[in-house]
PyMOL Python script that loads the backbone (N, CA, C, O; Angstrom):
from pymol import cmd

cmd.read_pdbstr("""\
ATOM      1  N   MET A   1       0.826  -1.145   0.007  1.00  0.00           N
ATOM      2  CA  MET A   1       0.006   0.026   0.036  1.00  0.00           C
ATOM      3  C   MET A   1       0.870   1.278   0.002  1.00  0.00           C
ATOM      4  O   MET A   1       1.966   1.309   0.562  1.00  0.00           O
ATOM      5  N   VAL A   2       0.409   2.214  -0.600  1.00  0.00           N
ATOM      6  CA  VAL A   2       1.121   3.499  -0.778  1.00  0.00           C
ATOM      7  C   VAL A   2       0.563   4.466   0.176  1.00  0.00           C
ATOM      8  O   VAL A   2      -0.621   4.773   0.035  1.00  0.00           O
ATOM      9  N   ASP A   3       1.294   5.026   1.191  1.00  0.00           N
ATOM     10  CA  ASP A   3       0.842   6.028   2.021  1.00  0.00           C
ATOM     11  C   ASP A   3       0.905   7.393   1.394  1.00  0.00           C
ATOM     12  O   ASP A   3       1.974   7.934   1.114  1.00  0.00           O
ATOM     13  N   ARG A   4      -0.210   7.902   1.195  1.00  0.00           N
ATOM     14  CA  ARG A   4      -0.214   9.353   0.475  1.00  0.00           C
ATOM     15  C   ARG A   4      -0.501  10.293   1.627  1.00  0.00           C
ATOM     16  O   ARG A   4      -1.345  10.059   2.492  1.00  0.00           O
ATOM     17  N   GLN A   5       0.259  11.370   1.577  1.00  0.00           N
ATOM     18  CA  GLN A   5      -0.006  12.476   2.592  1.00  0.00           C
ATOM     19  C   GLN A   5      -0.760  13.584   1.804  1.00  0.00           C
ATOM     20  O   GLN A   5      -0.464  13.879   0.646  1.00  0.00           O
ATOM     21  N   GLN A   6      -1.725  14.160   2.493  1.00  0.00           N
ATOM     22  CA  GLN A   6      -2.400  15.216   1.939  1.00  0.00           C
ATOM     23  C   GLN A   6      -1.588  16.465   2.133  1.00  0.00           C
ATOM     24  O   GLN A   6      -1.019  16.720   3.195  1.00  0.00           O
ATOM     25  N   LYS A   7      -1.555  17.227   1.080  1.00  0.00           N
ATOM     26  CA  LYS A   7      -0.802  18.524   1.202  1.00  0.00           C
ATOM     27  C   LYS A   7      -1.696  19.695   0.848  1.00  0.00           C
ATOM     28  O   LYS A   7      -2.486  19.699  -0.096  1.00  0.00           O
ATOM     29  N   GLN A   8      -1.492  20.687   1.698  1.00  0.00           N
ATOM     30  CA  GLN A   8      -2.253  22.059   1.464  1.00  0.00           C
ATOM     31  C   GLN A   8      -1.559  22.780   0.416  1.00  0.00           C
ATOM     32  O   GLN A   8      -0.329  22.823   0.390  1.00  0.00           O
ATOM     33  N   VAL A   9      -2.316  23.370  -0.483  1.00  0.00           N
ATOM     34  CA  VAL A   9      -1.748  24.210  -1.520  1.00  0.00           C
ATOM     35  C   VAL A   9      -2.273  25.594  -1.296  1.00  0.00           C
ATOM     36  O   VAL A   9      -3.476  25.823  -1.165  1.00  0.00           O
ATOM     37  N   ARG A  10      -1.366  26.484  -1.257  1.00  0.00           N
ATOM     38  CA  ARG A  10      -1.654  27.952  -1.054  1.00  0.00           C
ATOM     39  C   ARG A  10      -1.401  28.581  -2.405  1.00  0.00           C
ATOM     40  O   ARG A  10      -0.400  28.331  -3.076  1.00  0.00           O
ATOM     41  N   ILE A  11      -2.356  29.403  -2.766  1.00  0.00           N
ATOM     42  CA  ILE A  11      -2.153  30.203  -4.009  1.00  0.00           C
ATOM     43  C   ILE A  11      -1.761  31.616  -3.505  1.00  0.00           C
ATOM     44  O   ILE A  11      -2.509  32.287  -2.795  1.00  0.00           O
ATOM     45  N   ILE A  12      -0.588  32.004  -3.905  1.00  0.00           N
ATOM     46  CA  ILE A  12      -0.119  33.290  -3.728  1.00  0.00           C
ATOM     47  C   ILE A  12      -0.245  34.158  -4.858  1.00  0.00           C
ATOM     48  O   ILE A  12       0.113  33.759  -5.967  1.00  0.00           O
ATOM     49  N   THR A  13      -0.756  35.399  -4.679  1.00  0.00           N
ATOM     50  CA  THR A  13      -0.985  36.250  -5.804  1.00  0.00           C
ATOM     51  C   THR A  13      -0.059  37.332  -5.886  1.00  0.00           C
ATOM     52  O   THR A  13      -0.481  38.434  -6.235  1.00  0.00           O
ATOM     53  N   CYS A  14       1.269  37.152  -5.585  1.00  0.00           N
ATOM     54  CA  CYS A  14       2.204  38.169  -5.759  1.00  0.00           C
ATOM     55  C   CYS A  14       1.885  39.428  -5.000  1.00  0.00           C
ATOM     56  O   CYS A  14       2.056  40.523  -5.537  1.00  0.00           O
ATOM     57  N   GLY A  15       1.442  39.322  -3.812  1.00  0.00           N
ATOM     58  CA  GLY A  15       1.193  40.470  -3.021  1.00  0.00           C
ATOM     59  C   GLY A  15      -0.109  41.315  -3.309  1.00  0.00           C
ATOM     60  O   GLY A  15      -0.353  42.370  -2.723  1.00  0.00           O
ATOM     61  N   THR A  16      -0.855  40.793  -4.191  1.00  0.00           N
ATOM     62  CA  THR A  16      -2.107  41.358  -4.463  1.00  0.00           C
ATOM     63  C   THR A  16      -3.320  40.468  -3.998  1.00  0.00           C
ATOM     64  O   THR A  16      -3.309  39.247  -4.151  1.00  0.00           O
ATOM     65  N   GLU A  17      -4.235  41.065  -3.494  1.00  0.00           N
ATOM     66  CA  GLU A  17      -5.444  40.352  -3.020  1.00  0.00           C
ATOM     67  C   GLU A  17      -6.553  40.439  -4.119  1.00  0.00           C
ATOM     68  O   GLU A  17      -6.756  41.487  -4.733  1.00  0.00           O
ATOM     69  N   MET A  18      -7.223  39.352  -4.327  1.00  0.00           N
ATOM     70  CA  MET A  18      -8.313  39.433  -5.281  1.00  0.00           C
ATOM     71  C   MET A  18      -9.547  39.782  -4.641  1.00  0.00           C
ATOM     72  O   MET A  18     -10.169  38.912  -4.031  1.00  0.00           O
ATOM     73  N   ALA A  19      -9.965  40.944  -4.712  1.00  0.00           N
ATOM     74  CA  ALA A  19     -11.209  41.526  -4.140  1.00  0.00           C
ATOM     75  C   ALA A  19     -12.486  41.089  -4.883  1.00  0.00           C
ATOM     76  O   ALA A  19     -12.515  40.839  -6.088  1.00  0.00           O
ATOM     77  N   ARG A  20     -13.531  41.022  -4.051  1.00  0.00           N
ATOM     78  CA  ARG A  20     -14.765  40.731  -4.769  1.00  0.00           C
ATOM     79  C   ARG A  20     -15.243  41.952  -5.556  1.00  0.00           C
ATOM     80  O   ARG A  20     -14.849  43.067  -5.214  1.00  0.00           O
ATOM     81  N   PRO A  21     -16.068  41.798  -6.588  1.00  0.00           N
ATOM     82  CA  PRO A  21     -16.566  42.943  -7.223  1.00  0.00           C
ATOM     83  C   PRO A  21     -17.488  43.812  -6.418  1.00  0.00           C
ATOM     84  O   PRO A  21     -18.216  43.313  -5.560  1.00  0.00           O
ATOM     85  N   GLN A  22     -17.478  45.015  -6.656  1.00  0.00           N
ATOM     86  CA  GLN A  22     -18.302  45.949  -5.853  1.00  0.00           C
ATOM     87  C   GLN A  22     -19.829  45.630  -6.050  1.00  0.00           C
ATOM     88  O   GLN A  22     -20.306  45.536  -7.181  1.00  0.00           O
ATOM     89  N   GLN A  23     -20.573  45.468  -4.920  1.00  0.00           N
ATOM     90  CA  GLN A  23     -21.934  45.057  -4.931  1.00  0.00           C
ATOM     91  C   GLN A  23     -22.893  46.060  -4.401  1.00  0.00           C
ATOM     92  O   GLN A  23     -23.923  45.716  -3.822  1.00  0.00           O
ATOM     93  N   TYR A  24     -22.566  47.274  -4.590  1.00  0.00           N
ATOM     94  CA  TYR A  24     -23.386  48.355  -4.064  1.00  0.00           C
ATOM     95  C   TYR A  24     -23.255  49.537  -5.040  1.00  0.00           C
ATOM     96  O   TYR A  24     -22.348  49.579  -5.872  1.00  0.00           O
ATOM     97  N   ASP A  25     -24.172  50.479  -4.915  1.00  0.00           N
ATOM     98  CA  ASP A  25     -24.222  51.667  -5.810  1.00  0.00           C
ATOM     99  C   ASP A  25     -23.551  52.766  -4.958  1.00  0.00           C
ATOM    100  O   ASP A  25     -23.988  53.145  -3.872  1.00  0.00           O
ATOM    101  N   ARG A  26     -22.443  53.236  -5.564  1.00  0.00           N
ATOM    102  CA  ARG A  26     -21.623  54.254  -4.786  1.00  0.00           C
ATOM    103  C   ARG A  26     -22.464  55.590  -4.642  1.00  0.00           C
ATOM    104  O   ARG A  26     -22.266  56.309  -3.663  1.00  0.00           O
ATOM    105  N   SER A  27     -23.370  55.921  -5.574  1.00  0.00           N
ATOM    106  CA  SER A  27     -24.087  57.147  -5.460  1.00  0.00           C
ATOM    107  C   SER A  27     -25.161  57.020  -4.432  1.00  0.00           C
ATOM    108  O   SER A  27     -25.598  58.020  -3.862  1.00  0.00           O
ATOM    109  N   ILE A  28     -25.596  55.820  -4.179  1.00  0.00           N
ATOM    110  CA  ILE A  28     -26.736  55.602  -3.142  1.00  0.00           C
ATOM    111  C   ILE A  28     -25.952  55.871  -1.754  1.00  0.00           C
ATOM    112  O   ILE A  28     -26.491  56.582  -0.906  1.00  0.00           O
ATOM    113  N   VAL A  29     -24.720  55.322  -1.530  1.00  0.00           N
ATOM    114  CA  VAL A  29     -24.100  55.441  -0.401  1.00  0.00           C
ATOM    115  C   VAL A  29     -23.672  56.966  -0.090  1.00  0.00           C
ATOM    116  O   VAL A  29     -23.793  57.425   1.046  1.00  0.00           O
ATOM    117  N   THR A  30     -23.172  57.710  -1.146  1.00  0.00           N
ATOM    118  CA  THR A  30     -22.892  59.104  -1.041  1.00  0.00           C
ATOM    119  C   THR A  30     -24.145  60.006  -0.749  1.00  0.00           C
ATOM    120  O   THR A  30     -24.073  60.981  -0.001  1.00  0.00           O
ATOM    121  N   ASP A  31     -25.293  59.620  -1.386  1.00  0.00           N
ATOM    122  CA  ASP A  31     -26.582  60.290  -1.053  1.00  0.00           C
ATOM    123  C   ASP A  31     -27.027  60.063   0.371  1.00  0.00           C
ATOM    124  O   ASP A  31     -27.549  60.949   1.047  1.00  0.00           O
ATOM    125  N   SER A  32     -26.798  58.849   0.790  1.00  0.00           N
ATOM    126  CA  SER A  32     -27.184  58.498   2.279  1.00  0.00           C
ATOM    127  C   SER A  32     -26.410  59.319   3.117  1.00  0.00           C
ATOM    128  O   SER A  32     -26.907  60.017   4.002  1.00  0.00           O
ATOM    129  N   ALA A  33     -25.090  59.252   2.841  1.00  0.00           N
ATOM    130  CA  ALA A  33     -24.203  60.171   3.800  1.00  0.00           C
ATOM    131  C   ALA A  33     -24.470  61.571   3.688  1.00  0.00           C
ATOM    132  O   ALA A  33     -24.350  62.253   4.706  1.00  0.00           O
ATOM    133  N   MET A  34     -24.803  62.095   2.643  1.00  0.00           N
ATOM    134  CA  MET A  34     -25.186  63.548   2.451  1.00  0.00           C
ATOM    135  C   MET A  34     -26.374  63.832   3.223  1.00  0.00           C
ATOM    136  O   MET A  34     -26.362  64.905   3.827  1.00  0.00           O
ATOM    137  N   HIS A  35     -27.413  63.089   3.333  1.00  0.00           N
ATOM    138  CA  HIS A  35     -28.582  63.306   4.108  1.00  0.00           C
ATOM    139  C   HIS A  35     -28.223  63.120   5.616  1.00  0.00           C
ATOM    140  O   HIS A  35     -28.616  63.957   6.430  1.00  0.00           O
ATOM    141  N   LEU A  36     -27.529  62.105   5.984  1.00  0.00           N
ATOM    142  CA  LEU A  36     -27.030  62.097   7.359  1.00  0.00           C
ATOM    143  C   LEU A  36     -26.293  63.366   7.783  1.00  0.00           C
ATOM    144  O   LEU A  36     -26.629  64.012   8.775  1.00  0.00           O
ATOM    145  N   PHE A  37     -25.266  63.697   6.979  1.00  0.00           N
ATOM    146  CA  PHE A  37     -24.459  64.884   7.351  1.00  0.00           C
ATOM    147  C   PHE A  37     -25.243  66.160   7.416  1.00  0.00           C
ATOM    148  O   PHE A  37     -24.950  67.026   8.239  1.00  0.00           O
ATOM    149  N   TRP A  38     -26.229  66.296   6.570  1.00  0.00           N
ATOM    150  CA  TRP A  38     -27.061  67.502   6.541  1.00  0.00           C
ATOM    151  C   TRP A  38     -27.926  67.521   7.824  1.00  0.00           C
ATOM    152  O   TRP A  38     -28.039  68.569   8.460  1.00  0.00           O
ATOM    153  N   HIS A  39     -28.508  66.437   8.196  1.00  0.00           N
ATOM    154  CA  HIS A  39     -29.463  66.362   9.314  1.00  0.00           C
ATOM    155  C   HIS A  39     -28.757  66.336  10.634  1.00  0.00           C
ATOM    156  O   HIS A  39     -29.232  66.971  11.576  1.00  0.00           O
ATOM    157  N   LYS A  40     -27.620  65.622  10.771  1.00  0.00           N
ATOM    158  CA  LYS A  40     -27.038  65.500  12.033  1.00  0.00           C
ATOM    159  C   LYS A  40     -25.654  66.250  12.189  1.00  0.00           C
ATOM    160  O   LYS A  40     -25.152  66.476  13.290  1.00  0.00           O
ATOM    161  N   GLY A  41     -25.131  66.586  11.076  1.00  0.00           N
ATOM    162  CA  GLY A  41     -23.793  67.229  11.002  1.00  0.00           C
ATOM    163  C   GLY A  41     -22.707  66.203  10.811  1.00  0.00           C
ATOM    164  O   GLY A  41     -22.826  65.067  11.270  1.00  0.00           O
ATOM    165  N   TYR A  42     -21.684  66.585  10.159  1.00  0.00           N
ATOM    166  CA  TYR A  42     -20.414  65.712   9.866  1.00  0.00           C
ATOM    167  C   TYR A  42     -19.909  65.130  11.193  1.00  0.00           C
ATOM    168  O   TYR A  42     -19.783  63.917  11.361  1.00  0.00           O
ATOM    169  N   TYR A  43     -19.640  65.999  12.077  1.00  0.00           N
ATOM    170  CA  TYR A  43     -18.891  65.588  13.248  1.00  0.00           C
ATOM    171  C   TYR A  43     -19.819  64.756  14.271  1.00  0.00           C
ATOM    172  O   TYR A  43     -19.304  64.006  15.100  1.00  0.00           O
ATOM    173  N   THR A  44     -21.068  64.908  14.179  1.00  0.00           N
ATOM    174  CA  THR A  44     -21.939  64.328  15.087  1.00  0.00           C
ATOM    175  C   THR A  44     -22.569  62.920  14.531  1.00  0.00           C
ATOM    176  O   THR A  44     -23.288  62.207  15.231  1.00  0.00           O
ATOM    177  N   THR A  45     -22.210  62.618  13.196  1.00  0.00           N
ATOM    178  CA  THR A  45     -22.644  61.460  12.595  1.00  0.00           C
ATOM    179  C   THR A  45     -21.602  60.361  12.808  1.00  0.00           C
ATOM    180  O   THR A  45     -20.530  60.506  12.219  1.00  0.00           O
ATOM    181  N   PRO A  46     -21.768  59.350  13.527  1.00  0.00           N
ATOM    182  CA  PRO A  46     -20.811  58.296  13.757  1.00  0.00           C
ATOM    183  C   PRO A  46     -20.781  57.359  12.545  1.00  0.00           C
ATOM    184  O   PRO A  46     -21.796  57.194  11.869  1.00  0.00           O
ATOM    185  N   VAL A  47     -19.652  56.759  12.271  1.00  0.00           N
ATOM    186  CA  VAL A  47     -19.438  55.737  11.216  1.00  0.00           C
ATOM    187  C   VAL A  47     -20.464  54.654  11.323  1.00  0.00           C
ATOM    188  O   VAL A  47     -21.023  54.196  10.327  1.00  0.00           O
ATOM    189  N   SER A  48     -20.703  54.254  12.534  1.00  0.00           N
ATOM    190  CA  SER A  48     -21.649  53.210  12.793  1.00  0.00           C
ATOM    191  C   SER A  48     -23.059  53.433  12.207  1.00  0.00           C
ATOM    192  O   SER A  48     -23.755  52.538  11.729  1.00  0.00           O
ATOM    193  N   GLU A  49     -23.380  54.668  12.297  1.00  0.00           N
ATOM    194  CA  GLU A  49     -24.718  55.091  11.747  1.00  0.00           C
ATOM    195  C   GLU A  49     -24.708  55.042  10.133  1.00  0.00           C
ATOM    196  O   GLU A  49     -25.665  54.623   9.482  1.00  0.00           O
ATOM    197  N   ILE A  50     -23.573  55.498   9.602  1.00  0.00           N
ATOM    198  CA  ILE A  50     -23.459  55.472   8.168  1.00  0.00           C
ATOM    199  C   ILE A  50     -23.511  54.003   7.763  1.00  0.00           C
ATOM    200  O   ILE A  50     -24.179  53.657   6.789  1.00  0.00           O
ATOM    201  N   ILE A  51     -22.822  53.141   8.491  1.00  0.00           N
ATOM    202  CA  ILE A  51     -22.856  51.664   8.147  1.00  0.00           C
ATOM    203  C   ILE A  51     -24.278  51.039   8.205  1.00  0.00           C
ATOM    204  O   ILE A  51     -24.710  50.246   7.368  1.00  0.00           O
ATOM    205  N   LYS A  52     -24.930  51.474   9.254  1.00  0.00           N
ATOM    206  CA  LYS A  52     -26.342  51.019   9.509  1.00  0.00           C
ATOM    207  C   LYS A  52     -27.283  51.456   8.361  1.00  0.00           C
ATOM    208  O   LYS A  52     -28.050  50.635   7.858  1.00  0.00           O
ATOM    209  N   ILE A  53     -27.236  52.716   7.951  1.00  0.00           N
ATOM    210  CA  ILE A  53     -28.138  53.244   6.966  1.00  0.00           C
ATOM    211  C   ILE A  53     -27.814  52.823   5.554  1.00  0.00           C
ATOM    212  O   ILE A  53     -28.708  52.647   4.726  1.00  0.00           O
ATOM    213  N   THR A  54     -26.497  52.656   5.271  1.00  0.00           N
ATOM    214  CA  THR A  54     -26.103  52.203   3.968  1.00  0.00           C
ATOM    215  C   THR A  54     -26.179  50.590   3.655  1.00  0.00           C
ATOM    216  O   THR A  54     -26.357  50.107   2.537  1.00  0.00           O
ATOM    217  N   GLY A  55     -26.010  49.875   4.859  1.00  0.00           N
ATOM    218  CA  GLY A  55     -26.038  48.394   4.784  1.00  0.00           C
ATOM    219  C   GLY A  55     -24.638  47.830   4.497  1.00  0.00           C
ATOM    220  O   GLY A  55     -24.433  46.622   4.374  1.00  0.00           O
ATOM    221  N   LEU A  56     -23.746  48.714   4.402  1.00  0.00           N
ATOM    222  CA  LEU A  56     -22.372  48.204   4.045  1.00  0.00           C
ATOM    223  C   LEU A  56     -21.629  47.677   5.352  1.00  0.00           C
ATOM    224  O   LEU A  56     -21.967  48.044   6.477  1.00  0.00           O
ATOM    225  N   GLN A  57     -20.638  46.827   5.117  1.00  0.00           N
ATOM    226  CA  GLN A  57     -19.789  46.422   6.234  1.00  0.00           C
ATOM    227  C   GLN A  57     -18.858  47.459   6.312  1.00  0.00           C
ATOM    228  O   GLN A  57     -18.621  48.166   5.333  1.00  0.00           O
ATOM    229  N   ALA A  58     -18.265  47.623   7.483  1.00  0.00           N
ATOM    230  CA  ALA A  58     -17.250  48.589   7.879  1.00  0.00           C
ATOM    231  C   ALA A  58     -16.020  48.525   6.855  1.00  0.00           C
ATOM    232  O   ALA A  58     -15.526  49.544   6.372  1.00  0.00           O
ATOM    233  N   VAL A  59     -15.604  47.312   6.589  1.00  0.00           N
ATOM    234  CA  VAL A  59     -14.408  47.068   5.745  1.00  0.00           C
ATOM    235  C   VAL A  59     -14.778  47.552   4.335  1.00  0.00           C
ATOM    236  O   VAL A  59     -13.904  48.120   3.681  1.00  0.00           O
ATOM    237  N   SER A  60     -15.916  47.388   3.852  1.00  0.00           N
ATOM    238  CA  SER A  60     -16.349  47.827   2.435  1.00  0.00           C
ATOM    239  C   SER A  60     -16.436  49.283   2.439  1.00  0.00           C
ATOM    240  O   SER A  60     -16.128  49.871   1.403  1.00  0.00           O
ATOM    241  N   LEU A  61     -16.852  50.012   3.565  1.00  0.00           N
ATOM    242  CA  LEU A  61     -16.814  51.410   3.585  1.00  0.00           C
ATOM    243  C   LEU A  61     -15.496  52.004   3.512  1.00  0.00           C
ATOM    244  O   LEU A  61     -15.217  52.907   2.724  1.00  0.00           O
ATOM    245  N   TYR A  62     -14.610  51.445   4.417  1.00  0.00           N
ATOM    246  CA  TYR A  62     -13.176  51.918   4.451  1.00  0.00           C
ATOM    247  C   TYR A  62     -12.441  51.592   3.234  1.00  0.00           C
ATOM    248  O   TYR A  62     -11.583  52.375   2.826  1.00  0.00           O
ATOM    249  N   SER A  63     -12.711  50.462   2.591  1.00  0.00           N
ATOM    250  CA  SER A  63     -12.055  50.100   1.348  1.00  0.00           C
ATOM    251  C   SER A  63     -12.452  51.063   0.157  1.00  0.00           C
ATOM    252  O   SER A  63     -11.630  51.430  -0.683  1.00  0.00           O
ATOM    253  N   ALA A  64     -13.744  51.431   0.157  1.00  0.00           N
ATOM    254  CA  ALA A  64     -14.199  52.308  -0.902  1.00  0.00           C
ATOM    255  C   ALA A  64     -13.806  53.759  -0.801  1.00  0.00           C
ATOM    256  O   ALA A  64     -13.514  54.417  -1.799  1.00  0.00           O
ATOM    257  N   PHE A  65     -13.804  54.280   0.506  1.00  0.00           N
ATOM    258  CA  PHE A  65     -13.581  55.639   0.734  1.00  0.00           C
ATOM    259  C   PHE A  65     -12.397  56.005   1.500  1.00  0.00           C
ATOM    260  O   PHE A  65     -11.994  57.168   1.479  1.00  0.00           O
ATOM    261  N   GLY A  66     -11.785  55.058   2.205  1.00  0.00           N
ATOM    262  CA  GLY A  66     -10.627  55.286   3.003  1.00  0.00           C
ATOM    263  C   GLY A  66     -10.857  55.749   4.361  1.00  0.00           C
ATOM    264  O   GLY A  66     -10.106  55.352   5.252  1.00  0.00           O
ATOM    265  N   SER A  67     -11.838  56.567   4.623  1.00  0.00           N
ATOM    266  CA  SER A  67     -12.142  57.191   5.873  1.00  0.00           C
ATOM    267  C   SER A  67     -13.496  57.826   5.809  1.00  0.00           C
ATOM    268  O   SER A  67     -14.201  57.821   4.800  1.00  0.00           O
ATOM    269  N   LYS A  68     -13.794  58.341   6.886  1.00  0.00           N
ATOM    270  CA  LYS A  68     -15.145  59.232   7.051  1.00  0.00           C
ATOM    271  C   LYS A  68     -14.860  60.378   6.200  1.00  0.00           C
ATOM    272  O   LYS A  68     -15.710  60.744   5.388  1.00  0.00           O
ATOM    273  N   GLU A  69     -13.675  61.016   6.315  1.00  0.00           N
ATOM    274  CA  GLU A  69     -13.382  62.198   5.620  1.00  0.00           C
ATOM    275  C   GLU A  69     -13.313  61.900   3.983  1.00  0.00           C
ATOM    276  O   GLU A  69     -13.643  62.755   3.162  1.00  0.00           O
ATOM    277  N   GLY A  70     -12.907  60.766   3.674  1.00  0.00           N
ATOM    278  CA  GLY A  70     -12.919  60.327   2.259  1.00  0.00           C
ATOM    279  C   GLY A  70     -14.330  60.236   1.755  1.00  0.00           C
ATOM    280  O   GLY A  70     -14.603  60.562   0.599  1.00  0.00           O
ATOM    281  N   LEU A  71     -15.259  59.784   2.630  1.00  0.00           N
ATOM    282  CA  LEU A  71     -16.719  59.596   2.236  1.00  0.00           C
ATOM    283  C   LEU A  71     -17.212  61.025   2.109  1.00  0.00           C
ATOM    284  O   LEU A  71     -17.950  61.331   1.172  1.00  0.00           O
ATOM    285  N   LEU A  72     -16.836  61.892   3.001  1.00  0.00           N
ATOM    286  CA  LEU A  72     -17.350  63.352   2.892  1.00  0.00           C
ATOM    287  C   LEU A  72     -16.890  63.974   1.479  1.00  0.00           C
ATOM    288  O   LEU A  72     -17.667  64.604   0.761  1.00  0.00           O
ATOM    289  N   LEU A  73     -15.658  63.750   1.187  1.00  0.00           N
ATOM    290  CA  LEU A  73     -15.060  64.275  -0.080  1.00  0.00           C
ATOM    291  C   LEU A  73     -15.829  63.728  -1.359  1.00  0.00           C
ATOM    292  O   LEU A  73     -16.169  64.457  -2.291  1.00  0.00           O
ATOM    293  N   ALA A  74     -16.063  62.366  -1.297  1.00  0.00           N
ATOM    294  CA  ALA A  74     -16.797  61.716  -2.350  1.00  0.00           C
ATOM    295  C   ALA A  74     -18.260  62.215  -2.413  1.00  0.00           C
ATOM    296  O   ALA A  74     -18.822  62.376  -3.496  1.00  0.00           O
ATOM    297  N   MET A  75     -18.855  62.453  -1.246  1.00  0.00           N
ATOM    298  CA  MET A  75     -20.093  62.998  -1.173  1.00  0.00           C
ATOM    299  C   MET A  75     -20.359  64.390  -1.777  1.00  0.00           C
ATOM    300  O   MET A  75     -21.386  64.691  -2.385  1.00  0.00           O
ATOM    301  N   LEU A  76     -19.251  65.250  -1.524  1.00  0.00           N
ATOM    302  CA  LEU A  76     -19.231  66.675  -2.044  1.00  0.00           C
ATOM    303  C   LEU A  76     -18.992  66.629  -3.567  1.00  0.00           C
ATOM    304  O   LEU A  76     -19.557  67.442  -4.298  1.00  0.00           O
ATOM    305  N   ASN A  77     -18.166  65.690  -4.049  1.00  0.00           N
ATOM    306  CA  ASN A  77     -17.936  65.652  -5.471  1.00  0.00           C
ATOM    307  C   ASN A  77     -19.163  65.102  -6.161  1.00  0.00           C
ATOM    308  O   ASN A  77     -19.478  65.516  -7.277  1.00  0.00           O
ATOM    309  N   HIS A  78     -19.858  64.184  -5.528  1.00  0.00           N
ATOM    310  CA  HIS A  78     -21.094  63.673  -6.061  1.00  0.00           C
ATOM    311  C   HIS A  78     -22.191  64.780  -6.155  1.00  0.00           C
ATOM    312  O   HIS A  78     -22.919  64.925  -7.137  1.00  0.00           O
ATOM    313  N   TYR A  79     -22.229  65.540  -5.032  1.00  0.00           N
ATOM    314  CA  TYR A  79     -23.186  66.630  -5.020  1.00  0.00           C
ATOM    315  C   TYR A  79     -22.904  67.684  -6.041  1.00  0.00           C
ATOM    316  O   TYR A  79     -23.841  68.159  -6.683  1.00  0.00           O
ATOM    317  N   THR A  80     -21.687  68.078  -6.233  1.00  0.00           N
ATOM    318  CA  THR A  80     -21.316  69.099  -7.202  1.00  0.00           C
ATOM    319  C   THR A  80     -21.575  68.532  -8.608  1.00  0.00           C
ATOM    320  O   THR A  80     -22.023  69.271  -9.485  1.00  0.00           O
ATOM    321  N   ASP A  81     -21.322  67.328  -8.825  1.00  0.00           N
ATOM    322  CA  ASP A  81     -21.591  66.731 -10.124  1.00  0.00           C
ATOM    323  C   ASP A  81     -23.100  66.838 -10.504  1.00  0.00           C
ATOM    324  O   ASP A  81     -23.487  67.170 -11.625  1.00  0.00           O
ATOM    325  N   GLN A  82     -23.909  66.526  -9.463  1.00  0.00           N
ATOM    326  CA  GLN A  82     -25.380  66.524  -9.685  1.00  0.00           C
ATOM    327  C   GLN A  82     -25.818  67.985  -9.967  1.00  0.00           C
ATOM    328  O   GLN A  82     -26.685  68.198 -10.815  1.00  0.00           O
ATOM    329  N   LEU A  83     -25.220  69.026  -9.253  1.00  0.00           N
ATOM    330  CA  LEU A  83     -25.467  70.377  -9.562  1.00  0.00           C
ATOM    331  C   LEU A  83     -25.114  70.766 -10.929  1.00  0.00           C
ATOM    332  O   LEU A  83     -25.915  71.412 -11.605  1.00  0.00           O
ATOM    333  N   ALA A  84     -23.953  70.410 -11.386  1.00  0.00           N
ATOM    334  CA  ALA A  84     -23.399  70.708 -12.695  1.00  0.00           C
ATOM    335  C   ALA A  84     -24.284  70.097 -13.797  1.00  0.00           C
ATOM    336  O   ALA A  84     -24.476  70.726 -14.838  1.00  0.00           O
ATOM    337  N   SER A  85     -24.800  68.942 -13.598  1.00  0.00           N
ATOM    338  CA  SER A  85     -25.662  68.202 -14.610  1.00  0.00           C
ATOM    339  C   SER A  85     -27.002  68.937 -14.758  1.00  0.00           C
ATOM    340  O   SER A  85     -27.656  68.819 -15.794  1.00  0.00           O
ATOM    341  N   ARG A  86     -27.407  69.679 -13.752  1.00  0.00           N
ATOM    342  CA  ARG A  86     -28.717  70.421 -13.872  1.00  0.00           C
ATOM    343  C   ARG A  86     -28.682  71.727 -14.640  1.00  0.00           C
ATOM    344  O   ARG A  86     -29.688  72.230 -15.141  1.00  0.00           O
ATOM    345  N   THR A  87     -27.389  72.280 -14.708  1.00  0.00           N
ATOM    346  CA  THR A  87     -27.403  73.502 -15.364  1.00  0.00           C
ATOM    347  C   THR A  87     -26.972  73.328 -16.817  1.00  0.00           C
ATOM    348  O   THR A  87     -26.920  74.304 -17.567  1.00  0.00           O
TER     349      THR A  87
END
""", "prot")
cmd.dss("prot")
cmd.show_as("cartoon", "prot")
cmd.util.cbc("prot")
cmd.orient("prot")
């Protein structure tokens, strides 16, 4: 009988991780943040509330925007794009 050992195989992707495709609408997230910031203020809106209202996981939010400030900047860009498209 031949004794075969099972070996685990790891796939190394040369330092890059393979991310799942984005499964949310970025404009919906920025619109939701815009409404929260307008009603509660930027500083008084916790990230946990942004996560709750958008349905995103914290890791997805930080991956997409980098930080709460990054989300604010994306929201402002989205808002100015909306204004520009109306004129």
